N, CA, C and O atoms as a Tripos MOL2 file, in Angstrom:
@<TRIPOS>MOLECULE
protein
  280   279    70     0     0
PROTEIN
NO_CHARGES

@<TRIPOS>ATOM
      1 N         -99.3820   23.8800   59.4370 N.3       1 PHE1
      2 CA        -99.4210   22.5860   60.0900 C.3       1 PHE1
      3 C        -100.8710   22.1720   60.2880 C.2       1 PHE1
      4 O        -101.7070   22.9650   60.7200 O.2       1 PHE1
      5 N        -101.1470   20.9370   59.9710 N.am      2 SER2
      6 CA       -102.5090   20.4210   60.1170 C.3       2 SER2
      7 C        -102.6110   19.5650   61.3640 C.2       2 SER2
      8 O        -101.7490   18.7280   61.6340 O.2       2 SER2
      9 N        -103.6530   19.7800   62.1050 N.am      3 TYR3
     10 CA       -103.9060   18.9750   63.2920 C.3       3 TYR3
     11 C        -104.8330   17.8050   62.9890 C.2       3 TYR3
     12 O        -105.2860   17.1130   63.9010 O.2       3 TYR3
     13 N        -105.1140   17.5850   61.7100 N.am      4 LYS4
     14 CA       -105.9720   16.4650   61.3240 C.3       4 LYS4
     15 C        -105.1480   15.2060   61.1510 C.2       4 LYS4
     16 O        -104.0400   15.2380   60.6140 O.2       4 LYS4
     17 N        -105.6950   14.1130   61.6060 N.am      5 LEU5
     18 CA       -105.0610   12.8220   61.4420 C.3       5 LEU5
     19 C        -105.3010   12.3130   60.0260 C.2       5 LEU5
     20 O        -106.2530   12.7440   59.3750 O.2       5 LEU5
     21 N        -104.4580   11.4040   59.5310 N.am      6 PRO6
     22 CA       -104.6440   10.8970   58.1610 C.3       6 PRO6
     23 C        -106.0490   10.3510   57.9050 C.2       6 PRO6
     24 O        -106.6260   10.6000   56.8470 O.2       6 PRO6
     25 N        -106.5920    9.6210   58.8520 N.am      7 GLU7
     26 CA       -107.9380    9.0700   58.6560 C.3       7 GLU7
     27 C        -109.0020   10.1730   58.6470 C.2       7 GLU7
     28 O        -110.0470   10.0290   58.0130 O.2       7 GLU7
     29 N        -108.7320   11.2640   59.3470 N.am      8 GLU8
     30 CA       -109.6600   12.3920   59.3240 C.3       8 GLU8
     31 C        -109.6070   13.1070   57.9740 C.2       8 GLU8
     32 O        -110.6320   13.5470   57.4550 O.2       8 GLU8
     33 N        -108.4130   13.2170   57.4170 N.am      9 ASN9
     34 CA       -108.2930   13.8100   56.0840 C.3       9 ASN9
     35 C        -109.0350   12.9760   55.0470 C.2       9 ASN9
     36 O        -109.6060   13.5210   54.1030 O.2       9 ASN9
     37 N        -109.0290   11.6720   55.2170 N.am     10 GLU10
     38 CA       -109.7670   10.7920   54.3060 C.3      10 GLU10
     39 C        -111.2660   11.0610   54.3840 C.2      10 GLU10
     40 O        -111.9530   11.0650   53.3620 O.2      10 GLU10
     41 N        -111.7720   11.2860   55.5870 N.am     11 ILE11
     42 CA       -113.1950   11.6010   55.7620 C.3      11 ILE11
     43 C        -113.5270   12.9010   55.0410 C.2      11 ILE11
     44 O        -114.5210   12.9840   54.3200 O.2      11 ILE11
     45 N        -112.7040   13.8970   55.2380 N.am     12 ILE12
     46 CA       -112.9450   15.1850   54.5860 C.3      12 ILE12
     47 C        -112.8980   15.0320   53.0710 C.2      12 ILE12
     48 O        -113.7630   15.5570   52.3690 O.2      12 ILE12
     49 N        -111.9050   14.3250   52.5670 N.am     13 GLN13
     50 CA       -111.7970   14.1180   51.1190 C.3      13 GLN13
     51 C        -112.9990   13.3700   50.5730 C.2      13 GLN13
     52 O        -113.4360   13.6300   49.4510 O.2      13 GLN13
     53 N        -113.5340   12.4510   51.3450 N.am     14 ALA14
     54 CA       -114.6620   11.6520   50.8750 C.3      14 ALA14
     55 C        -115.9460   12.4710   50.7590 C.2      14 ALA14
     56 O        -116.7650   12.2080   49.8790 O.2      14 ALA14
     57 N        -116.1280   13.4480   51.6240 N.am     15 TYR15
     58 CA       -117.4130   14.1440   51.6940 C.3      15 TYR15
     59 C        -117.3880   15.6170   51.3170 C.2      15 TYR15
     60 O        -118.4270   16.1690   50.9540 O.2      15 TYR15
     61 N        -116.2510   16.2590   51.3910 N.am     16 ALA16
     62 CA       -116.1910   17.7150   51.2680 C.3      16 ALA16
     63 C        -116.6590   18.2430   49.9180 C.2      16 ALA16
     64 O        -117.3460   19.2640   49.8760 O.2      16 ALA16
     65 N        -116.3200   17.6000   48.8370 N.am     17 ALA17
     66 CA       -116.6990   18.1210   47.5180 C.3      17 ALA17
     67 C        -118.2130   18.1640   47.3530 C.2      17 ALA17
     68 O        -118.7610   19.1780   46.9230 O.2      17 ALA17
     69 N        -118.8920   17.0660   47.6910 N.am     18 ASP18
     70 CA       -120.3540   17.0370   47.5740 C.3      18 ASP18
     71 C        -121.0100   18.0490   48.5040 C.2      18 ASP18
     72 O        -121.9560   18.7370   48.1220 O.2      18 ASP18
     73 N        -120.4990   18.1330   49.7250 N.am     19 LEU19
     74 CA       -121.0570   19.0970   50.6740 C.3      19 LEU19
     75 C        -120.8620   20.5300   50.1860 C.2      19 LEU19
     76 O        -121.7810   21.3460   50.2630 O.2      19 LEU19
     77 N        -119.6980   20.8270   49.6990 N.am     20 SER20
     78 CA       -119.4070   22.1750   49.2300 C.3      20 SER20
     79 C        -120.3080   22.5500   48.0610 C.2      20 SER20
     80 O        -120.8640   23.6470   48.0300 O.2      20 SER20
     81 N        -120.4520   21.6530   47.1090 N.am     21 THR21
     82 CA       -121.3140   21.9170   45.9600 C.3      21 THR21
     83 C        -122.7510   22.1420   46.4000 C.2      21 THR21
     84 O        -123.3900   23.1070   45.9800 O.2      21 THR21
     85 N        -123.2600   21.2510   47.2450 N.am     22 TYR22
     86 CA       -124.6490   21.3600   47.7050 C.3      22 TYR22
     87 C        -124.8540   22.6560   48.4830 C.2      22 TYR22
     88 O        -125.8350   23.3690   48.2710 O.2      22 TYR22
     89 N        -123.9300   22.9510   49.3770 N.am     23 PHE23
     90 CA       -124.0260   24.1700   50.1780 C.3      23 PHE23
     91 C        -124.0310   25.4020   49.2770 C.2      23 PHE23
     92 O        -124.9130   26.2530   49.3930 O.2      23 PHE23
     93 N        -123.0480   25.4990   48.3810 N.am     24 ASN24
     94 CA       -122.9210   26.6840   47.5390 C.3      24 ASN24
     95 C        -124.1440   26.8930   46.6450 C.2      24 ASN24
     96 O        -124.6030   28.0230   46.4780 O.2      24 ASN24
     97 N        -124.6630   25.8290   46.0820 N.am     25 GLU25
     98 CA       -125.8420   25.9480   45.2280 C.3      25 GLU25
     99 C        -127.0650   26.3970   46.0220 C.2      25 GLU25
    100 O        -127.8540   27.2160   45.5510 O.2      25 GLU25
    101 N        -127.2120   25.8650   47.2070 N.am     26 ASN26
    102 CA       -128.4270   26.1450   47.9740 C.3      26 ASN26
    103 C        -128.3710   27.4390   48.7530 C.2      26 ASN26
    104 O        -129.4000   28.0960   48.9080 O.2      26 ASN26
    105 N        -127.2220   27.8300   49.2440 N.am     27 ILE27
    106 CA       -127.1600   29.0770   50.0050 C.3      27 ILE27
    107 C        -127.5210   30.2510   49.0970 C.2      27 ILE27
    108 O        -128.2050   31.1810   49.5240 O.2      27 ILE27
    109 N        -127.0670   30.2080   47.8600 N.am     28 VAL28
    110 CA       -127.4280   31.2480   46.8980 C.3      28 VAL28
    111 C        -128.9280   31.2110   46.6380 C.2      28 VAL28
    112 O        -129.5720   32.2570   46.5700 O.2      28 VAL28
    113 N        -129.4830   30.0220   46.4940 N.am     29 ALA29
    114 CA       -130.9200   29.8930   46.2390 C.3      29 ALA29
    115 C        -131.7370   30.4390   47.4090 C.2      29 ALA29
    116 O        -132.7530   31.1010   47.1970 O.2      29 ALA29
    117 N        -131.3050   30.1690   48.6350 N.am     30 PHE30
    118 CA       -132.0270   30.7060   49.7940 C.3      30 PHE30
    119 C        -131.9060   32.2320   49.8560 C.2      30 PHE30
    120 O        -132.8810   32.9250   50.1490 O.2      30 PHE30
    121 N        -130.7240   32.7410   49.5850 N.am     31 ILE31
    122 CA       -130.5130   34.1910   49.6540 C.3      31 ILE31
    123 C        -131.3080   34.9200   48.5760 C.2      31 ILE31
    124 O        -131.9200   35.9550   48.8430 O.2      31 ILE31
    125 N        -131.2990   34.3870   47.3740 N.am     32 THR32
    126 CA       -131.9930   35.0560   46.2700 C.3      32 THR32
    127 C        -133.4890   34.7900   46.2550 C.2      32 THR32
    128 O        -134.2300   35.4360   45.5150 O.2      32 THR32
    129 N        -133.9330   33.8440   47.0660 N.am     33 GLY33
    130 CA       -135.3540   33.5490   47.1390 C.3      33 GLY33
    131 C        -135.8380   32.5350   46.1230 C.2      33 GLY33
    132 O        -137.0380   32.2800   46.0250 O.2      33 GLY33
    133 N        -134.9180   31.9540   45.3630 N.am     34 THR34
    134 CA       -135.3490   30.9210   44.4190 C.3      34 THR34
    135 C        -135.6290   29.6010   45.1260 C.2      34 THR34
    136 O        -136.2270   28.6930   44.5490 O.2      34 THR34
    137 N        -135.2010   29.5040   46.3590 N.am     35 ARG35
    138 CA       -135.5760   28.3750   47.2150 C.3      35 ARG35
    139 C        -136.1890   28.9570   48.4830 C.2      35 ARG35
    140 O        -135.6070   29.8300   49.1260 O.2      35 ARG35
    141 N        -137.3530   28.4690   48.8240 N.am     36 SER36
    142 CA       -138.0980   28.9790   49.9680 C.3      36 SER36
    143 C        -137.4750   28.5170   51.2870 C.2      36 SER36
    144 O        -136.9560   27.4050   51.3910 O.2      36 SER36
    145 N        -137.5380   29.3850   52.2770 N.am     37 LEU37
    146 CA       -137.0650   28.9900   53.6060 C.3      37 LEU37
    147 C        -137.9370   27.8930   54.2130 C.2      37 LEU37
    148 O        -137.5470   27.2660   55.1980 O.2      37 LEU37
    149 N        -139.1100   27.6600   53.6340 N.am     38 ASP38
    150 CA       -139.9440   26.5380   54.0630 C.3      38 ASP38
    151 C        -139.2430   25.2010   53.7870 C.2      38 ASP38
    152 O        -139.6210   24.1710   54.3460 O.2      38 ASP38
    153 N        -138.2360   25.2240   52.9330 N.am     39 GLU39
    154 CA       -137.4960   24.0170   52.5800 C.3      39 GLU39
    155 C        -136.2320   23.8380   53.4170 C.2      39 GLU39
    156 O        -135.4290   22.9450   53.1450 O.2      39 GLU39
    157 N        -136.0530   24.6740   54.4230 N.am     40 TRP40
    158 CA       -134.8330   24.6330   55.2350 C.3      40 TRP40
    159 C        -134.6240   23.2590   55.8810 C.2      40 TRP40
    160 O        -133.5100   22.7360   55.8630 O.2      40 TRP40
    161 N        -135.6670   22.6750   56.4450 N.am     41 ASP41
    162 CA       -135.5180   21.3650   57.0900 C.3      41 ASP41
    163 C        -135.0790   20.3010   56.0890 C.2      41 ASP41
    164 O        -134.2670   19.4350   56.4150 O.2      41 ASP41
    165 N        -135.6050   20.3620   54.8920 N.am     42 SER42
    166 CA       -135.1970   19.4340   53.8400 C.3      42 SER42
    167 C        -133.7260   19.6410   53.4880 C.2      42 SER42
    168 O        -132.9900   18.6770   53.2770 O.2      42 SER42
    169 N        -133.3100   20.8850   53.4260 N.am     43 TYR43
    170 CA       -131.9070   21.2260   53.1710 C.3      43 TYR43
    171 C        -131.0030   20.6210   54.2400 C.2      43 TYR43
    172 O        -129.9910   19.9950   53.9250 O.2      43 TYR43
    173 N        -131.3690   20.8080   55.4890 N.am     44 ILE44
    174 CA       -130.5770   20.2720   56.6010 C.3      44 ILE44
    175 C        -130.5490   18.7430   56.5460 C.2      44 ILE44
    176 O        -129.4990   18.1370   56.7620 O.2      44 ILE44
    177 N        -131.6740   18.1240   56.2620 N.am     45 ASN45
    178 CA       -131.7200   16.6600   56.1570 C.3      45 ASN45
    179 C        -130.8030   16.1520   55.0540 C.2      45 ASN45
    180 O        -130.1480   15.1210   55.2070 O.2      45 ASN45
    181 N        -130.7590   16.8740   53.9500 N.am     46 THR46
    182 CA       -129.8650   16.4690   52.8650 C.3      46 THR46
    183 C        -128.4090   16.6360   53.2750 C.2      46 THR46
    184 O        -127.5760   15.7840   52.9630 O.2      46 THR46
    185 N        -128.0950   17.7280   53.9720 N.am     47 LEU47
    186 CA       -126.7290   17.8860   54.4880 C.3      47 LEU47
    187 C        -126.3540   16.7150   55.3820 C.2      47 LEU47
    188 O        -125.2420   16.1950   55.2980 O.2      47 LEU47
    189 N        -127.2720   16.3050   56.2270 N.am     48 GLU48
    190 CA       -127.0060   15.1520   57.1040 C.3      48 GLU48
    191 C        -126.7700   13.8900   56.2830 C.2      48 GLU48
    192 O        -125.8980   13.0880   56.6180 O.2      48 GLU48
    193 N        -127.5360   13.7070   55.2140 N.am     49 SER49
    194 CA       -127.3530   12.5220   54.3780 C.3      49 SER49
    195 C        -126.0240   12.5660   53.6330 C.2      49 SER49
    196 O        -125.5150   11.5310   53.2030 O.2      49 SER49
    197 N        -125.4630   13.7620   53.4800 N.am     50 LEU50
    198 CA       -124.1530   13.9250   52.8480 C.3      50 LEU50
    199 C        -123.0220   13.8880   53.8820 C.2      50 LEU50
    200 O        -121.8800   14.2230   53.5680 O.2      50 LEU50
    201 N        -123.3400   13.4850   55.1020 N.am     51 ASN51
    202 CA       -122.3640   13.2650   56.1750 C.3      51 ASN51
    203 C        -121.7380   14.5370   56.7380 C.2      51 ASN51
    204 O        -120.5700   14.5370   57.1270 O.2      51 ASN51
    205 N        -122.5090   15.6160   56.7800 N.am     52 VAL52
    206 CA       -121.9880   16.8630   57.3320 C.3      52 VAL52
    207 C        -121.5660   16.6890   58.7960 C.2      52 VAL52
    208 O        -120.6070   17.3240   59.2340 O.2      52 VAL52
    209 N        -122.2520   15.8580   59.5450 N.am     53 SER53
    210 CA       -121.8990   15.6570   60.9570 C.3      53 SER53
    211 C        -120.5130   15.0550   61.1100 C.2      53 SER53
    212 O        -119.7750   15.4090   62.0300 O.2      53 SER53
    213 N        -120.1580   14.1470   60.2110 N.am     54 GLU54
    214 CA       -118.8260   13.5380   60.2650 C.3      54 GLU54
    215 C        -117.7420   14.5760   59.9850 C.2      54 GLU54
    216 O        -116.7030   14.5890   60.6450 O.2      54 GLU54
    217 N        -117.9830   15.4300   59.0220 N.am     55 VAL55
    218 CA       -117.0120   16.4630   58.6800 C.3      55 VAL55
    219 C        -116.8710   17.4590   59.8360 C.2      55 VAL55
    220 O        -115.7630   17.8910   60.1530 O.2      55 VAL55
    221 N        -117.9770   17.8150   60.4520 N.am     56 ILE56
    222 CA       -117.9330   18.7080   61.6070 C.3      56 ILE56
    223 C        -117.1370   18.0810   62.7420 C.2      56 ILE56
    224 O        -116.3410   18.7600   63.3900 O.2      56 ILE56
    225 N        -117.3440   16.7950   62.9870 N.am     57 LYS57
    226 CA       -116.5970   16.0970   64.0430 C.3      57 LYS57
    227 C        -115.0960   16.1360   63.7820 C.2      57 LYS57
    228 O        -114.3080   16.3430   64.7040 O.2      57 LYS57
    229 N        -114.7030   15.9380   62.5360 N.am     58 VAL58
    230 CA       -113.2810   15.9740   62.1800 C.3      58 VAL58
    231 C        -112.7000   17.3570   62.4590 C.2      58 VAL58
    232 O        -111.6440   17.4810   63.0780 O.2      58 VAL58
    233 N        -113.3880   18.3780   62.0040 N.am     59 HIS59
    234 CA       -112.8910   19.7420   62.2330 C.3      59 HIS59
    235 C        -112.8550   20.0760   63.7220 C.2      59 HIS59
    236 O        -111.9210   20.7300   64.1860 O.2      59 HIS59
    237 N        -113.8540   19.6380   64.4690 N.am     60 GLN60
    238 CA       -113.8710   19.9010   65.9040 C.3      60 GLN60
    239 C        -112.7230   19.1840   66.6010 C.2      60 GLN60
    240 O        -112.0940   19.7470   67.4980 O.2      60 GLN60
    241 N        -112.4480   17.9630   66.2020 N.am     61 ALA61
    242 CA       -111.3360   17.2170   66.8030 C.3      61 ALA61
    243 C        -110.0080   17.9210   66.5310 C.2      61 ALA61
    244 O        -109.1460   17.9810   67.4070 O.2      61 ALA61
    245 N        -109.8420   18.4540   65.3190 N.am     62 ALA62
    246 CA       -108.6150   19.1800   64.9870 C.3      62 ALA62
    247 C        -108.4940   20.4530   65.8170 C.2      62 ALA62
    248 O        -107.4100   20.7810   66.2980 O.2      62 ALA62
    249 N        -109.5910   21.1630   65.9840 N.am     63 VAL63
    250 CA       -109.5830   22.3790   66.8140 C.3      63 VAL63
    251 C        -109.2490   22.0190   68.2540 C.2      63 VAL63
    252 O        -108.4580   22.7050   68.9010 O.2      63 VAL63
    253 N        -109.8450   20.9510   68.7540 N.am     64 ASP64
    254 CA       -109.5770   20.5270   70.1330 C.3      64 ASP64
    255 C        -108.0980   20.1860   70.3220 C.2      64 ASP64
    256 O        -107.4950   20.5450   71.3330 O.2      64 ASP64
    257 N        -107.5230   19.4930   69.3440 N.am     65 ARG65
    258 CA       -106.0990   19.1550   69.4530 C.3      65 ARG65
    259 C        -105.2430   20.4100   69.4100 C.2      65 ARG65
    260 O        -104.2970   20.5410   70.1860 O.2      65 ARG65
    261 N        -105.5620   21.3290   68.5130 N.am     66 ARG66
    262 CA       -104.8000   22.5660   68.4100 C.3      66 ARG66
    263 C        -104.9000   23.3710   69.6980 C.2      66 ARG66
    264 O        -103.9120   23.9450   70.1550 O.2      66 ARG66
    265 N        -106.0950   23.4130   70.2840 N.am     67 THR67
    266 CA       -106.3090   24.1650   71.5140 C.3      67 THR67
    267 C        -105.5100   23.5660   72.6610 C.2      67 THR67
    268 O        -104.9920   24.2910   73.5110 O.2      67 THR67
    269 N        -105.4130   22.2510   72.6820 N.am     68 ASN68
    270 CA       -104.6740   21.5850   73.7640 C.3      68 ASN68
    271 C        -103.1750   21.6760   73.5960 C.2      68 ASN68
    272 O        -102.4450   21.4480   74.5600 O.2      68 ASN68
    273 N        -102.6780   22.0050   72.3920 N.am     69 VAL69
    274 CA       -101.2580   22.1000   72.1420 C.3      69 VAL69
    275 C        -100.7530   23.5100   72.3980 C.2      69 VAL69
    276 O         -99.6830   23.7000   72.9770 O.2      69 VAL69
    277 N        -101.5240   24.4920   71.9670 N.am     70 ASP70
    278 CA       -101.0850   25.8910   72.0680 C.3      70 ASP70
    279 C        -100.9860   26.2970   73.4710 C.2      70 ASP70
    280 O        -100.6320   27.4400   73.7590 O.2      70 ASP70
@<TRIPOS>BOND
     1     1     2 1
     2     2     3 1
     3     3     4 2
     4     3     5 am
     5     5     6 1
     6     6     7 1
     7     7     8 2
     8     7     9 am
     9     9    10 1
    10    10    11 1
    11    11    12 2
    12    11    13 am
    13    13    14 1
    14    14    15 1
    15    15    16 2
    16    15    17 am
    17    17    18 1
    18    18    19 1
    19    19    20 2
    20    19    21 am
    21    21    22 1
    22    22    23 1
    23    23    24 2
    24    23    25 am
    25    25    26 1
    26    26    27 1
    27    27    28 2
    28    27    29 am
    29    29    30 1
    30    30    31 1
    31    31    32 2
    32    31    33 am
    33    33    34 1
    34    34    35 1
    35    35    36 2
    36    35    37 am
    37    37    38 1
    38    38    39 1
    39    39    40 2
    40    39    41 am
    41    41    42 1
    42    42    43 1
    43    43    44 2
    44    43    45 am
    45    45    46 1
    46    46    47 1
    47    47    48 2
    48    47    49 am
    49    49    50 1
    50    50    51 1
    51    51    52 2
    52    51    53 am
    53    53    54 1
    54    54    55 1
    55    55    56 2
    56    55    57 am
    57    57    58 1
    58    58    59 1
    59    59    60 2
    60    59    61 am
    61    61    62 1
    62    62    63 1
    63    63    64 2
    64    63    65 am
    65    65    66 1
    66    66    67 1
    67    67    68 2
    68    67    69 am
    69    69    70 1
    70    70    71 1
    71    71    72 2
    72    71    73 am
    73    73    74 1
    74    74    75 1
    75    75    76 2
    76    75    77 am
    77    77    78 1
    78    78    79 1
    79    79    80 2
    80    79    81 am
    81    81    82 1
    82    82    83 1
    83    83    84 2
    84    83    85 am
    85    85    86 1
    86    86    87 1
    87    87    88 2
    88    87    89 am
    89    89    90 1
    90    90    91 1
    91    91    92 2
    92    91    93 am
    93    93    94 1
    94    94    95 1
    95    95    96 2
    96    95    97 am
    97    97    98 1
    98    98    99 1
    99    99   100 2
   100    99   101 am
   101   101   102 1
   102   102   103 1
   103   103   104 2
   104   103   105 am
   105   105   106 1
   106   106   107 1
   107   107   108 2
   108   107   109 am
   109   109   110 1
   110   110   111 1
   111   111   112 2
   112   111   113 am
   113   113   114 1
   114   114   115 1
   115   115   116 2
   116   115   117 am
   117   117   118 1
   118   118   119 1
   119   119   120 2
   120   119   121 am
   121   121   122 1
   122   122   123 1
   123   123   124 2
   124   123   125 am
   125   125   126 1
   126   126   127 1
   127   127   128 2
   128   127   129 am
   129   129   130 1
   130   130   131 1
   131   131   132 2
   132   131   133 am
   133   133   134 1
   134   134   135 1
   135   135   136 2
   136   135   137 am
   137   137   138 1
   138   138   139 1
   139   139   140 2
   140   139   141 am
   141   141   142 1
   142   142   143 1
   143   143   144 2
   144   143   145 am
   145   145   146 1
   146   146   147 1
   147   147   148 2
   148   147   149 am
   149   149   150 1
   150   150   151 1
   151   151   152 2
   152   151   153 am
   153   153   154 1
   154   154   155 1
   155   155   156 2
   156   155   157 am
   157   157   158 1
   158   158   159 1
   159   159   160 2
   160   159   161 am
   161   161   162 1
   162   162   163 1
   163   163   164 2
   164   163   165 am
   165   165   166 1
   166   166   167 1
   167   167   168 2
   168   167   169 am
   169   169   170 1
   170   170   171 1
   171   171   172 2
   172   171   173 am
   173   173   174 1
   174   174   175 1
   175   175   176 2
   176   175   177 am
   177   177   178 1
   178   178   179 1
   179   179   180 2
   180   179   181 am
   181   181   182 1
   182   182   183 1
   183   183   184 2
   184   183   185 am
   185   185   186 1
   186   186   187 1
   187   187   188 2
   188   187   189 am
   189   189   190 1
   190   190   191 1
   191   191   192 2
   192   191   193 am
   193   193   194 1
   194   194   195 1
   195   195   196 2
   196   195   197 am
   197   197   198 1
   198   198   199 1
   199   199   200 2
   200   199   201 am
   201   201   202 1
   202   202   203 1
   203   203   204 2
   204   203   205 am
   205   205   206 1
   206   206   207 1
   207   207   208 2
   208   207   209 am
   209   209   210 1
   210   210   211 1
   211   211   212 2
   212   211   213 am
   213   213   214 1
   214   214   215 1
   215   215   216 2
   216   215   217 am
   217   217   218 1
   218   218   219 1
   219   219   220 2
   220   219   221 am
   221   221   222 1
   222   222   223 1
   223   223   224 2
   224   223   225 am
   225   225   226 1
   226   226   227 1
   227   227   228 2
   228   227   229 am
   229   229   230 1
   230   230   231 1
   231   231   232 2
   232   231   233 am
   233   233   234 1
   234   234   235 1
   235   235   236 2
   236   235   237 am
   237   237   238 1
   238   238   239 1
   239   239   240 2
   240   239   241 am
   241   241   242 1
   242   242   243 1
   243   243   244 2
   244   243   245 am
   245   245   246 1
   246   246   247 1
   247   247   248 2
   248   247   249 am
   249   249   250 1
   250   250   251 1
   251   251   252 2
   252   251   253 am
   253   253   254 1
   254   254   255 1
   255   255   256 2
   256   255   257 am
   257   257   258 1
   258   258   259 1
   259   259   260 2
   260   259   261 am
   261   261   262 1
   262   262   263 1
   263   263   264 2
   264   263   265 am
   265   265   266 1
   266   266   267 1
   267   267   268 2
   268   267   269 am
   269   269   270 1
   270   270   271 1
   271   271   272 2
   272   271   273 am
   273   273   274 1
   274   274   275 1
   275   275   276 2
   276   275   277 am
   277   277   278 1
   278   278   279 1
   279   279   280 2
@<TRIPOS>SUBSTRUCTURE
     1 PHE1         2 RESIDUE 1 A PHE
     2 SER2         6 RESIDUE 1 A SER
     3 TYR3        10 RESIDUE 1 A TYR
     4 LYS4        14 RESIDUE 1 A LYS
     5 LEU5        18 RESIDUE 1 A LEU
     6 PRO6        22 RESIDUE 1 A PRO
     7 GLU7        26 RESIDUE 1 A GLU
     8 GLU8        30 RESIDUE 1 A GLU
     9 ASN9        34 RESIDUE 1 A ASN
    10 GLU10       38 RESIDUE 1 A GLU
    11 ILE11       42 RESIDUE 1 A ILE
    12 ILE12       46 RESIDUE 1 A ILE
    13 GLN13       50 RESIDUE 1 A GLN
    14 ALA14       54 RESIDUE 1 A ALA
    15 TYR15       58 RESIDUE 1 A TYR
    16 ALA16       62 RESIDUE 1 A ALA
    17 ALA17       66 RESIDUE 1 A ALA
    18 ASP18       70 RESIDUE 1 A ASP
    19 LEU19       74 RESIDUE 1 A LEU
    20 SER20       78 RESIDUE 1 A SER
    21 THR21       82 RESIDUE 1 A THR
    22 TYR22       86 RESIDUE 1 A TYR
    23 PHE23       90 RESIDUE 1 A PHE
    24 ASN24       94 RESIDUE 1 A ASN
    25 GLU25       98 RESIDUE 1 A GLU
    26 ASN26      102 RESIDUE 1 A ASN
    27 ILE27      106 RESIDUE 1 A ILE
    28 VAL28      110 RESIDUE 1 A VAL
    29 ALA29      114 RESIDUE 1 A ALA
    30 PHE30      118 RESIDUE 1 A PHE
    31 ILE31      122 RESIDUE 1 A ILE
    32 THR32      126 RESIDUE 1 A THR
    33 GLY33      130 RESIDUE 1 A GLY
    34 THR34      134 RESIDUE 1 A THR
    35 ARG35      138 RESIDUE 1 A ARG
    36 SER36      142 RESIDUE 1 A SER
    37 LEU37      146 RESIDUE 1 A LEU
    38 ASP38      150 RESIDUE 1 A ASP
    39 GLU39      154 RESIDUE 1 A GLU
    40 TRP40      158 RESIDUE 1 A TRP
    41 ASP41      162 RESIDUE 1 A ASP
    42 SER42      166 RESIDUE 1 A SER
    43 TYR43      170 RESIDUE 1 A TYR
    44 ILE44      174 RESIDUE 1 A ILE
    45 ASN45      178 RESIDUE 1 A ASN
    46 THR46      182 RESIDUE 1 A THR
    47 LEU47      186 RESIDUE 1 A LEU
    48 GLU48      190 RESIDUE 1 A GLU
    49 SER49      194 RESIDUE 1 A SER
    50 LEU50      198 RESIDUE 1 A LEU
    51 ASN51      202 RESIDUE 1 A ASN
    52 VAL52      206 RESIDUE 1 A VAL
    53 SER53      210 RESIDUE 1 A SER
    54 GLU54      214 RESIDUE 1 A GLU
    55 VAL55      218 RESIDUE 1 A VAL
    56 ILE56      222 RESIDUE 1 A ILE
    57 LYS57      226 RESIDUE 1 A LYS
    58 VAL58      230 RESIDUE 1 A VAL
    59 HIS59      234 RESIDUE 1 A HIS
    60 GLN60      238 RESIDUE 1 A GLN
    61 ALA61      242 RESIDUE 1 A ALA
    62 ALA62      246 RESIDUE 1 A ALA
    63 VAL63      250 RESIDUE 1 A VAL
    64 ASP64      254 RESIDUE 1 A ASP
    65 ARG65      258 RESIDUE 1 A ARG
    66 ARG66      262 RESIDUE 1 A ARG
    67 THR67      266 RESIDUE 1 A THR
    68 ASN68      270 RESIDUE 1 A ASN
    69 VAL69      274 RESIDUE 1 A VAL
    70 ASP70      278 RESIDUE 1 A ASP
């Protein structure tokens, strides 16, 4: 059962693929050292430009609803 509202699922669908790709490519680069940790702020700024805050809000709202139901 999903605690996400239809409009929240639309937000996730709109942003999740780009965020996932960017995250997966960069986390490996940071771990392997092919991307310097000096670039961390740039990485975070790009995540913000890809609407990571909106996706986090959706997931938090779903958790809050689930917590209030259980």
